[in-house]
C-alpha positions as CSV (number, residue, x, y, z in Angstrom):
1,X,17.5,-4.4,11.3
2,X,20.1,-1.8,10.8
3,X,20.6,1.6,12.4
4,X,17.2,3.4,12.5
5,X,16.0,6.5,14.3
6,X,12.6,6.5,15.9
7,X,10.8,7.8,12.9
8,X,12.3,5.3,10.5
9,X,11.5,2.4,12.9
10,X,7.9,3.4,13.3
11,X,7.5,3.8,9.5
12,X,9.1,0.4,8.9
13,X,6.7,-1.2,11.4
14,X,3.6,0.5,10.0
15,X,4.6,-0.3,6.5
16,X,5.0,-4.0,7.4
17,X,1.7,-4.1,9.2
18,X,-0.1,-2.5,6.2
19,X,1.7,-5.0,3.9
20,X,0.4,-7.9,6.0
21,X,-3.2,-6.6,5.8
22,X,-2.9,-6.4,2.0
23,X,-1.2,-9.8,1.8
24,X,-3.8,-11.5,3.8
25,X,-6.8,-9.8,2.2
26,X,-5.6,-10.3,-1.4
27,X,-3.7,-13.6,-0.9
28,X,-0.5,-12.0,-2.2
29,X,3.0,-12.8,-1.2
30,X,3.9,-9.2,-0.2
31,X,6.9,-8.7,2.0
32,X,7.2,-5.4,3.8
33,X,5.9,-2.0,2.7
34,X,3.6,-2.2,-0.3
35,X,3.6,1.6,-0.7
36,X,7.3,1.7,-1.6
37,X,8.8,1.1,-5.0
38,X,7.7,1.3,-8.7
39,X,4.4,0.0,-9.8
40,X,3.1,-0.9,-13.2
41,X,-0.3,-2.1,-14.3
42,X,-1.5,-3.4,-17.6
43,X,-4.3,-1.2,-18.9
44,X,-7.8,-2.7,-18.7
45,X,-10.9,-0.7,-19.8
46,X,-12.5,-0.9,-16.4
47,X,-9.7,1.3,-14.9
48,X,-10.8,4.3,-17.0
49,X,-14.4,4.4,-15.8
50,X,-13.8,3.2,-12.2
51,X,-14.5,5.7,-9.4
52,X,-11.7,5.1,-6.9
53,X,-11.9,5.5,-3.1
54,X,-8.3,6.4,-2.6
55,X,-7.4,10.0,-2.0
56,X,-4.1,9.3,-0.4
57,X,-1.8,6.4,-1.0
58,X,-3.8,3.3,-1.8
59,X,-4.8,3.6,-5.5
60,X,-2.5,0.6,-6.2
61,X,-4.4,-1.5,-3.7
62,X,-7.7,-0.7,-5.4
63,X,-6.1,-1.7,-8.8
64,X,-4.8,-4.9,-7.3
65,X,-8.4,-5.7,-6.1
66,X,-9.7,-5.2,-9.7
67,X,-6.9,-7.5,-11.1
68,X,-7.6,-10.1,-8.4
69,X,-11.4,-10.0,-9.1
70,X,-10.8,-10.6,-12.8
71,X,-8.3,-13.4,-12.1
72,X,-5.6,-11.4,-13.9
73,X,-2.0,-12.2,-13.3
74,X,-0.3,-10.2,-10.6
75,X,3.5,-10.2,-10.5
76,X,5.3,-8.5,-7.6
77,X,8.9,-7.5,-8.0
78,X,10.6,-6.6,-4.7
79,X,12.7,-3.5,-4.5
80,X,15.1,-2.3,-1.8
81,X,14.5,1.1,-0.4
82,X,15.5,3.1,2.6
83,X,13.4,5.5,4.7
84,X,14.8,9.0,4.9
85,X,16.1,10.1,8.3
86,X,15.1,13.7,7.4
87,X,11.4,13.3,6.5
88,X,9.0,15.9,7.8
89,X,6.0,13.5,7.6
90,X,4.3,13.2,11.0
91,X,3.5,9.6,12.0
92,X,0.9,10.5,14.6
93,X,-1.4,13.0,12.9
94,X,-5.2,13.2,12.2
95,X,-4.5,12.8,8.5
96,X,-2.9,9.4,9.1
97,X,-6.0,8.3,10.9
98,X,-8.0,9.2,7.8
99,X,-5.5,7.4,5.7
100,X,-5.8,4.3,7.9
101,X,-9.7,4.3,7.6
102,X,-9.4,4.8,3.8
103,X,-7.3,1.6,3.6
104,X,-9.8,-0.3,5.7
105,X,-12.6,0.9,3.5
106,X,-10.7,-0.2,0.3
107,X,-9.8,-3.6,1.7
108,X,-13.2,-4.5,2.8
109,X,-15.4,-2.9,0.2
110,X,-17.0,-5.6,-2.1
């Protein structure tokens, strides 16, 4: 697993858990943190008029849901990344609770 500080370890675990939620819900073969890396989406007209729930980090999950509902091809290209040791993002904050509930709302909205 490498040499991680506490922050990096917690981020890695949380990213993996979120990735698993998304993998199970959308039947994708996601491995690890879905919020890391480059994303690209083919333009479909529905994206322009869609009112998205995401205000934080999960716009891509909403777009994946649209692609999945239309049976459009989804191709995942894994990337390697590292979590900075010097981040000032706080793991246990009220904002992160709001972010978690946003993810749940996105995953389970029909």
